[in-house]
DOLUMZA-303337 format. One record per residue (C-alpha): x, y, z. Coordinates in pm, 1 decimal, m for minus. Each point is the difference from the previous one (the first is absolute). Last residue first. Layout:
# DOLUMZA-303337
[r [X; Y; Z]],
...
This chain:
# DOLUMZA-303337
[r [m1664.5; 9853.0; m17548.6]],
[r [210.3; m169.2; 268.5]],
[r [233.3; m132.6; m262.1]],
[r [40.2; 345.4; m146.5]],
[r [72.9; 146.2; 339.8]],
[r [268.4; m260.8; 56.6]],
[r [155.0; 89.8; m335.7]],
[r [m7.9; 369.2; 87.3]],
[r [181.7; m70.4; 326.2]],
[r [257.9; m214.5; m181.0]],
[r [70.2; 284.3; m239.7]],
[r [41.5; 253.0; 280.0]],
[r [250.0; m214.7; 180.2]],
[r [m74.9; m204.7; 310.0]],
[r [248.8; 19.2; 280.9]],
[r [203.9; m323.6; 46.5]],
[r [m70.0; m191.8; 319.9]],
[r [317.7; m55.1; 200.1]],
[r [165.3; m338.8; m8.5]],
[r [36.1; m159.3; 346.2]],
[r [354.3; 3.3; 135.7]],
[r [173.5; m342.0; 20.7]],
[r [67.7; m128.9; 350.4]],
[r [372.2; m64.2; 63.5]],
[r [110.5; m364.4; 13.3]],
[r [104.0; m0.4; m365.9]],
[r [220.4; 301.1; 67.4]],
[r [221.4; m205.1; 231.4]],
[r [35.2; m279.0; m252.4]],
[r [90.7; 251.0; m271.3]],
[r [248.8; 172.7; 231.2]],
[r [168.9; m327.9; 88.9]],
[r [26.0; m98.3; m366.4]],
[r [144.7; 339.2; m91.8]],
[r [265.0; m32.7; 273.8]],
[r [93.3; m349.9; m111.4]],
[r [25.0; 113.6; m363.2]],
[r [206.8; 305.2; 95.9]],
[r [249.0; m206.9; 198.6]],
[r [34.0; m257.1; m277.4]],
[r [47.0; 271.1; m264.6]],
[r [261.1; 169.8; 220.9]],
[r [198.4; m323.4; 17.1]],
[r [m14.6; m38.4; m376.6]],
[r [125.0; 356.0; m40.7]],
[r [290.6; m65.4; 239.3]],
[r [80.6; m326.6; m179.3]],
[r [47.7; 201.5; m322.2]],
[r [m242.0; m19.6; m287.9]],
[r [157.5; m99.5; m329.9]],
[r [m36.7; 228.5; m302.8]],
[r [m96.3; m194.9; m306.5]],
[r [278.1; m44.1; m256.2]],
[r [m28.3; 212.7; m311.6]],
[r [m50.7; m179.9; m328.1]],
[r [300.8; m7.1; m235.1]],
[r [m61.4; 195.6; m321.5]],
[r [198.4; 303.0; 110.6]],
[r [293.8; m203.7; 120.9]],
[r [3.1; m200.0; m321.9]],
[r [27.2; 320.3; m197.6]],
[r [m229.6; 168.1; m245.0]],
[r [63.0; 232.1; m289.7]],
[r [m227.3; 212.2; m207.9]],
[r [m223.6; 81.2; 292.3]],
[r [m373.8; 24.9; m30.7]],
[r [m165.0; 292.9; 177.5]],
[r [m68.3; 0.3; 373.5]],
[r [m291.8; m94.3; 221.7]],
[r [106.5; m10.7; 367.6]],
[r [30.4; m325.0; 193.1]],
[r [m171.9; 1.6; 343.6]],
[r [244.3; 32.3; 289.3]],
[r [38.0; m280.0; 255.6]],
[r [8.6; 164.8; 347.0]],
[r [238.8; m73.8; 285.5]],
[r [m182.2; 26.6; 334.5]],
[r [66.0; 324.6; 186.4]],
[r [m349.2; 130.3; m55.1]],
[r [m145.8; m309.2; 165.0]],
[r [207.6; 39.2; 313.1]],
[r [m105.4; 361.0; 32.1]],
[r [m360.2; m106.7; m12.0]],
[r [56.0; m269.9; 264.0]],
[r [163.2; 222.7; 255.5]],
[r [351.4; m19.8; 146.1]],
[r [210.7; 47.2; m310.0]],
[r [359.0; m121.7; 28.9]],
[r [270.7; 117.5; 236.9]],
[r [350.0; 38.1; m132.0]],
[r [303.6; m180.6; 141.8]],
[r [m104.3; m328.0; m152.8]],
[r [25.3; m362.7; 101.6]],
[r [m119.4; m237.7; m272.6]],
[r [m369.9; m74.2; m0.7]],
[r [m149.7; m296.3; 184.3]],
[r [m143.4; 207.4; 284.8]],
[r [m146.6; m187.2; 293.4]],
[r [m378.0; 9.5; 49.2]],
[r [m71.4; 125.7; 352.4]],
[r [m178.5; 327.5; m64.4]],
[r [m211.3; m130.1; m286.0]],
[r [m86.3; m323.5; 176.0]],
[r [m84.7; 171.1; 328.5]],
[r [m217.1; 250.4; m184.5]],
[r [m184.7; m281.0; m176.8]],
[r [m54.1; m177.6; 331.3]],
[r [m133.7; 317.4; 159.0]],
[r [m236.8; 45.8; m293.2]],
[r [m129.3; m354.0; 27.4]],
[r [m45.0; 40.3; 376.9]],
[r [m191.2; 323.7; m50.3]],
[r [m229.3; m171.8; m247.3]],
[r [m50.5; m299.7; 233.5]],
[r [m123.3; 194.3; 304.3]],
[r [m368.3; m24.3; m91.6]],
[r [37.5; m377.0; m41.5]],
[r [132.1; m30.7; 356.6]],
[r [m300.0; 179.6; 148.6]],
[r [m232.7; m223.6; m195.4]],
[r [172.4; m311.2; 137.1]],
[r [m26.5; 129.7; 356.9]],
[r [m366.5; 83.5; m59.7]],
[r [m60.4; m355.5; m117.1]],
[r [128.4; m142.1; 332.9]],
[r [275.3; m262.1; m45.5]],
[r [m130.9; m343.8; 95.0]],
[r [189.7; m275.0; 183.3]],
[r [13.5; 209.3; 317.2]],
[r [266.5; 23.9; 271.2]],
[r [m129.7; 144.8; 324.8]],
[r [11.5; 368.1; 92.1]],
[r [40.1; 131.6; 355.3]],
[r [m50.1; 379.3; m24.2]],
[r [305.1; 191.0; 129.3]],
[r [181.2; 45.0; m332.6]],
[r [m269.5; 219.0; m157.1]],
[r [154.4; 287.1; m196.4]],
[r [319.9; m181.5; m91.1]],
[r [10.9; 179.3; m337.4]],
[r [28.1; m331.9; m179.0]],
[r [m356.5; m123.0; 43.2]],
[r [m197.4; m319.7; 62.1]],
[r [283.4; m200.4; m154.1]],
[r [4.6; m238.2; m299.1]],
[r [m45.0; 289.9; m242.8]],
[r [349.1; 107.9; 110.0]],
[r [157.6; m279.7; m203.4]],
[r [m186.9; 88.8; m319.0]],
[r [78.2; 368.3; 45.7]],
[r [364.6; m90.1; 59.2]],
[r [6.7; m188.3; m330.2]],
[r [m115.9; 314.4; m178.5]],
[r [271.1; 213.4; 164.3]],
[r [262.4; m278.1; m44.3]],
[r [m37.1; m59.4; m374.4]],
[r [202.6; 293.3; m135.8]],
[r [252.9; 4.2; 283.2]],
[r [72.4; m366.1; m63.9]],
[r [62.2; 76.1; m367.1]],
[r [213.8; 306.3; 75.9]],
[r [189.8; m203.8; 264.4]],
[r [90.8; m284.7; m237.8]],
[r [244.6; 183.6; m229.5]],
[r [203.8; 203.7; 248.5]],
[r [m26.5; m285.3; 249.7]],
[r [186.6; m241.6; m227.6]],
[r [307.5; m67.8; 212.7]],
[r [m86.3; m369.9; m8.5]],
[r [m16.3; m21.4; 381.6]],
[r [m198.4; 323.8; 8.3]],
[r [m241.5; m133.8; m261.2]],
[r [m50.8; m316.1; 207.5]],
[r [m64.5; 193.2; 320.6]],
[r [m238.9; 236.2; m176.9]],
[r [m197.5; m292.4; m135.9]],
[r [m15.1; m156.8; 347.3]],
[r [m117.2; 337.2; 142.0]],
[r [m306.8; 27.7; m221.4]],
[r [m242.1; m165.0; 245.0]],
[r [155.6; 195.3; 288.5]],
[r [m169.4; 308.6; m150.2]],
[r [221.8; 307.2; 13.1]],
[r [29.4; 304.4; 226.8]],
[r [m148.5; m152.4; 316.1]],
[r [m188.1; 232.5; 234.8]],
[r [37.9; m32.6; 377.4]],
[r [m355.2; m22.6; 134.1]],
[r [m42.7; 142.2; 350.0]],
[r [m304.7; m62.7; 218.9]],
[r [m25.9; 202.8; 320.6]],
[r [m227.7; m109.8; 282.9]],
[r [m121.4; 214.3; 290.1]],
[r [m155.6; m181.2; 294.2]],
[r [m307.2; 127.7; 180.9]],
[r [m217.4; m310.3; m15.6]],
[r [m183.5; 125.6; m308.5]],
[r [329.4; 7.3; m195.0]],
[r [131.9; 316.3; m161.7]],
[r [158.1; m64.8; m341.1]],
[r [299.9; 171.7; m160.4]],
[r [86.6; m84.2; m363.4]],
[r [357.1; 63.7; m119.3]],
[r [116.3; m67.7; m355.7]],
[r [377.2; m26.0; m37.2]],
[r [286.5; 79.3; m237.8]],
[r [m82.0; 365.8; m70.6]],
[r [m1.2; 81.8; 372.0]],
[r [364.8; m110.1; 38.1]],
[r [46.9; m46.2; 376.0]],
[r [m107.4; m363.0; m28.8]],
[r [310.7; m80.9; m202.2]],
[r [25.3; m350.1; m148.1]],
[r [335.1; m184.1; m8.2]],
[r [m54.6; m221.6; 306.7]],
[r [m360.6; m63.7; m100.6]],
[r [112.2; m152.2; m332.5]],
[r [316.6; m180.6; 109.7]],
[r [m157.6; m181.6; 301.9]],
[r [m239.8; m229.5; m176.8]],
[r [m332.4; 3.8; m174.8]],
[r [61.7; 206.2; m313.2]],
[r [161.7; m215.2; m270.3]],
[r [m116.0; m352.7; 77.1]],
[r [m332.8; 84.3; 164.1]],
[r [m61.9; 259.8; m267.1]],
[r [41.9; m256.8; m276.6]],
[r [m285.6; m200.6; 150.2]],
[r [m200.6; 321.4; 42.2]],
[r [55.4; 87.3; m367.4]],
[r [m134.4; m340.2; m102.0]],
[r [m303.0; 52.1; 228.1]],
[r [m67.6; 346.8; m139.2]],
[r [30.6; m118.0; m361.2]],
[r [m231.5; m296.0; 65.0]],
[r [m265.4; 221.1; 167.8]],
[r [m176.5; m194.0; 273.5]],
[r [m89.4; 307.8; 203.7]],
[r [131.1; 170.3; 314.8]],
[r [365.9; m20.6; m94.2]],
[r [252.3; m41.3; 287.8]],
[r [169.3; 307.6; 143.6]],
[r [133.5; m97.9; 344.6]],
[r [147.7; m343.5; m69.9]],
[r [m45.7; 49.0; m374.4]],
[r [269.9; 268.4; m27.0]],
[r [m158.7; 193.8; m287.8]],
[r [45.7; 339.2; 173.3]],
[r [224.5; m26.2; 306.8]],
[r [m203.7; 28.9; 319.5]],
[r [46.0; 201.7; 319.6]],
[r [m279.8; m38.7; 257.0]],
[r [8.4; 244.6; 293.5]],
[r [m199.1; m60.9; 318.4]],
[r [m120.3; 209.7; 293.9]],
[r [m151.9; m216.5; 272.7]],
[r [m376.1; 19.1; 62.0]],
[r [m37.5; m306.6; m223.2]],
[r [m175.5; m118.7; m311.0]],
[r [107.5; m350.9; m90.3]],
[r [255.5; m64.6; m272.1]],
[r [m159.8; m200.5; m279.3]],
[r [m29.8; m376.7; 15.6]],
[r [212.0; m212.0; 234.8]],
[r [84.5; m245.5; m275.8]],
[r [140.8; m331.6; 119.0]],
[r [358.9; m71.8; m91.4]],
[r [195.4; m321.9; m37.1]],
[r [206.2; 88.4; m303.9]],
[r [45.8; m373.8; m53.7]],
[r [m367.5; m48.0; m74.8]],
[r [m249.0; 281.1; 68.0]],
[r [m178.7; 27.6; 332.1]],
[r [m166.4; 180.7; m143.2]],
[r [m216.6; 257.5; m176.7]],
[r [m322.2; 136.0; 146.9]],
[r [96.0; 368.5; m16.1]],
[r [112.3; m21.1; m365.8]],
[r [24.7; 360.9; m127.5]],
[r [65.5; 127.5; 353.3]],
[r [280.6; m254.4; 50.3]],
[r [144.0; 99.4; m339.3]],
[r [10.9; 364.5; 105.4]],
[r [m157.6; 237.2; m250.8]],
[r [m301.1; 168.7; 154.5]],
[r [20.7; m80.8; 372.1]],
[r [382.9; m9.3; 21.3]],
[r [46.7; m329.2; 190.9]],
[r [270.3; m150.3; m222.5]],
[r [238.8; 266.9; 134.0]],
[r [287.2; 128.7; m213.0]],
[r [110.8; 242.2; 276.1]],
[r [m221.0; 38.1; 310.4]],
[r [66.2; 284.6; 246.6]],
[r [m178.3; m19.9; 335.4]],
[r [m26.7; 258.8; 278.6]],
[r [19.2; m14.6; 380.1]],
[r [7.6; 307.1; 226.5]],
[r [m350.3; 142.8; m32.7]],
[r [m174.5; m338.1; m19.9]],
[r [170.2; m116.4; 320.4]],
[r [m234.6; m287.9; 85.7]],
[r [m246.2; m126.1; m262.5]],
[r [m262.8; m150.9; 236.8]],
[r [121.1; m358.6; 11.2]],
[r [m145.0; m118.8; m329.5]],
[r [158.4; 302.6; m163.5]],
[r [340.2; m109.4; 131.4]],
[r [m45.5; m349.0; m144.0]],
[r [m104.2; 147.2; m332.1]],
[r [316.0; 212.2; m2.4]],
[r [216.8; m306.6; 71.1]],
[r [m170.0; m185.3; m285.9]],
[r [72.9; 290.0; m234.0]],
[r [365.1; 21.7; 112.1]],
[r [64.8; m370.7; m64.3]],
[r [m175.6; 30.1; m335.9]],
[r [212.6; 303.9; m85.0]],
[r [313.9; m205.5; 65.5]],
[r [m76.4; m219.5; m299.4]],
[r [22.0; 309.4; m223.9]],
[r [180.8; 273.5; 196.3]],
[r [m67.2; 136.3; 347.4]],
[r [54.0; 329.4; 181.6]],
[r [m139.5; 20.5; 354.4]],
[r [38.6; 367.0; 87.5]],
[r [32.3; 78.4; 371.0]],
[r [m77.2; 348.4; 131.1]],
[r [137.8; 123.4; 331.1]],
[r [m234.4; 108.0; 280.7]],
[r [36.7; m314.1; 213.7]],
[r [378.4; m2.6; m26.3]],
[r [225.3; m13.8; m305.2]],
[r [230.4; m280.5; 116.9]],
[r [m249.4; m203.7; 208.6]],
[r [m247.0; 17.5; m287.2]],
[r [263.1; m128.8; m242.1]],
[r [66.5; m305.4; 217.4]],
[r [m374.1; m71.4; 35.8]],
[r [m47.1; 29.1; m375.5]],
[r [297.7; m231.1; m48.7]],
[r [m151.3; m266.3; 226.7]],
[r [m339.5; 18.2; m171.6]],
[r [165.1; m52.2; m336.9]],
[r [207.7; m293.2; 127.3]],
[r [m320.0; m167.8; 137.6]],
[r [m203.4; 32.6; m321.6]],
[r [266.1; m96.2; m252.4]],
[r [m33.4; m378.6; 35.1]],
[r [m371.2; 21.3; m80.4]],
[r [91.7; 174.2; m324.1]],
[r [256.6; m268.5; m81.3]],
[r [m249.7; m279.8; 53.2]],
[r [m260.7; 168.5; m221.5]],
[r [261.1; 80.8; m265.4]],
[r [128.3; m351.5; m57.9]],
[r [258.7; 113.7; m89.3]],
[r [251.1; 254.0; 130.5]],
[r [39.9; 301.0; 224.7]],
[r [128.4; m201.7; 302.3]],
[r [m11.0; 290.5; 246.4]],
[r [225.4; 278.8; 123.8]],
[r [m166.0; 342.7; 29.0]],
[r [220.9; 303.1; m56.6]],
[r [m2.3; 291.3; 248.1]],
[r [112.3; 331.5; m151.6]],
[r [49.1; 292.2; 238.2]],
[r [374.6; m31.2; 58.3]],
[r [82.5; 260.1; m261.7]],
[r [m306.7; 199.5; m94.6]],
[r [m279.9; m166.4; m189.8]],
[r [m76.9; 71.3; m366.7]],
[r [m200.0; 274.6; m167.9]],
[r [m288.6; 75.9; m230.7]],
[r [m174.5; 329.2; m67.0]],
[r [m279.5; 215.8; 141.5]],
[r [147.6; m6.9; 350.3]],
[r [43.8; m375.9; 17.8]],
[r [m91.5; m297.8; m212.4]],
[r [260.1; m274.0; 57.9]],
[r [174.9; m140.9; m309.5]],
[r [298.9; 228.4; m55.4]],
[r [295.5; m242.4; m2.2]],
[r [46.2; 11.1; m377.2]],
[r [m353.1; m119.2; m55.8]],
[r [57.6; m318.5; 200.9]],
[r [356.1; m51.0; 114.3]],
[r [m82.9; 13.8; 372.9]],
[r [m237.9; m298.9; m44.3]],
[r [268.3; m232.3; m135.3]],
[r [157.9; m110.0; 328.2]],
[r [m317.1; m130.8; 160.6]],
[r [186.3; m299.4; 140.5]],
[r [m168.0; m285.9; m188.6]],
[r [m22.9; 186.4; m327.9]],
[r [m54.9; m326.7; m188.1]],
[r [m360.3; 93.1; m87.7]],
[r [m99.8; 347.4; 109.9]],
[r [132.7; 222.7; 274.8]],
[r [m122.8; 114.7; 340.4]],
[r [118.6; 340.8; 113.2]],
[r [m74.7; 176.3; 328.8]],
[r [67.6; 369.1; m46.4]],
[r [43.5; 245.9; 286.5]],
[r [m99.8; 358.7; 72.3]],
[r [108.4; 224.0; 288.7]],
[r [337.3; 46.3; m166.8]],
[r [m153.9; 203.9; m278.9]],
[r [m39.8; m177.9; m333.9]],
[r [274.5; 52.3; m255.4]],
[r [m35.7; 114.6; m363.4]],
[r [m93.5; 358.5; 86.8]],
[r [298.2; 29.1; 235.4]],
[r [241.7; m116.9; m267.5]],
[r [m151.3; 235.6; m255.8]],
[r [28.1; 294.1; 240.3]],
[r [364.9; m79.7; 75.8]],
[r [79.7; m19.8; m370.6]],
[r [m167.4; 338.2; m61.4]],
[r [190.2; 163.5; 285.1]],
[r [333.0; m110.4; m145.1]],
[r [m89.5; 120.7; m346.8]],
[r [m126.0; 334.8; 123.0]],
[r [297.4; 55.0; 229.2]],
[r [251.6; m75.6; m270.4]],
[r [m170.3; 234.1; m245.0]],
[r [m3.8; 280.8; 257.0]],
[r [366.0; m46.3; 92.4]],
[r [101.7; 31.6; m362.4]],
[r [m225.5; 297.6; m73.2]],
[r [85.8; 190.5; 315.2]],
[r [m226.9; 80.4; 293.3]],
[r [m264.6; m249.5; 88.7]],
[r [m366.1; m44.5; m92.9]],
[r [m132.0; m346.9; 79.2]],
[r [m179.0; m170.6; m285.3]],
[r [m347.3; m137.8; 68.5]],
[r [m59.5; m342.3; 148.3]],
[r [m211.0; m234.7; m205.0]],
[r [m348.6; m116.9; 87.0]],
[r [m76.9; m350.2; m108.1]],
[r [m218.3; m39.2; m300.7]],
[r [m371.5; m64.7; 34.7]],
[r [m120.4; m350.0; m75.8]],
[r [m151.7; m59.8; 338.6]],
[r [130.5; m195.8; 295.3]],
[r [m195.5; m91.8; 306.9]],
């Protein structure tokens, strides 16, 4: 199965001549990338899409076409090695899932004929299609799990992720109204190798574990903004900084890999960003959103068992109570969140000063020394003559918008530091050594 190591890159080929050498290196590099992103011909992909993807046409677009774990990275099928499953892919879900069983089995048989008995078949499914694939896997396990070395499963946005999937959170749910689905619970352990790819905060595969209002509101926004083709299509699994990978060995011999694709911003704040973009006010609203988002994210994340994806394989039901230790852990992280918010505000606050070709002071002390000063009047002797200009009081010096902006930034930063310092334990006062006079006084009392 796949790990989070980067794909190996071909080294440059030495050739004679600078021009010819550069051409050869570039050409060879492109060939290597193409080979690394394509499965060998002895492998095939059977794709079964989500709702409304009746012909499996959207699976090849997932993660830029590199969605199959292979060789330490992720790749797509070779030409002619993709077999899409045709099924109703609609509501009610239970009926649609049952409708997909026979077409899936037929495509697996077709792919097996093409790659031979030793070729590997990857069943790649998305959303509603993952339920079809999970039921097919359970059926195979009930019949002795044939072909465990040549059949693998890839689930994208699956509700059956043990710690996060909405089916795992509510295993007894359904059938539910017009949606017409009955929860299958968490994915069952299997000797087949499986890969679960989940977008962070997509409630289908990453539903909150506790009844946290912020988490639930963020999950509702996540369904609108994250659960759909655009998000997984644009994500890059080959970027190690964008994913968290947790491998798990199953007791039955299977090897599971859980991948969480990290989300940059909370879906809960996306409506505000959409409005500010429409009003062309991003430069003014983004510093404010950036200031509150780190603390808000802590509140949202408190509704999950963890955010480092350390235990995705343990089936975890939804609970109405947030564990006290989870609350305590969140409180300890508040100072850092306050500081991060203050930094975001300071770095993102738009300048209101007039454009200038000279750079101003960058530190707070330098900024203070550059402020205009009001000089104290000096004592002088009486003058024989006075003028109206001399008697007129001086006008107070006005502070520029740039100075006012710096004052706001500094105040926010000082507030964050004060809050952060308040969480630090205060050192115990050291006992003062007794002086000679105090020693004599003690001796006198004793006498």
